[in-house]
C-alpha positions, 0 to 999 in steps of 0.5 A, a space after each residue: 500500500 502506498 500513501 500519498 499526502 497532498 498538502 495543497 489540494 486544488 480543483 482542476 477545471 477542464 473546459 472543452 470547446 469545439 472549433 475555437 475561433 479567435 476574435 469571436 464568441 466561443 461557448 464551452 461544450 462541456 466542463 469537468 471538475 476534478 480533485 487535483 494536486 501532486 499527491 492526488 495526481 500520483 494516486 490517480 496514476 497508481 490506480 491506473 497501474 493497479 497499485 494499492 494506494 490511499 490519498 490524503 488531502 489536508 484542508 484548513 479553514 480560512 479565517 477572513 
């Protein structure tokens, strides 16, 4: 079992646009939000390689 720790997790926002045209209005066809960060991405690859792993993401509360 491999454990990965992501100290600064992110959300990867992927937008798909068919036929991007410069200087005109382009609308997205689809979007996708995925958890990200180095440790999360390593765990994603380990899963594809069928290697047992567990990903930990650390969050902290923001005080504004």
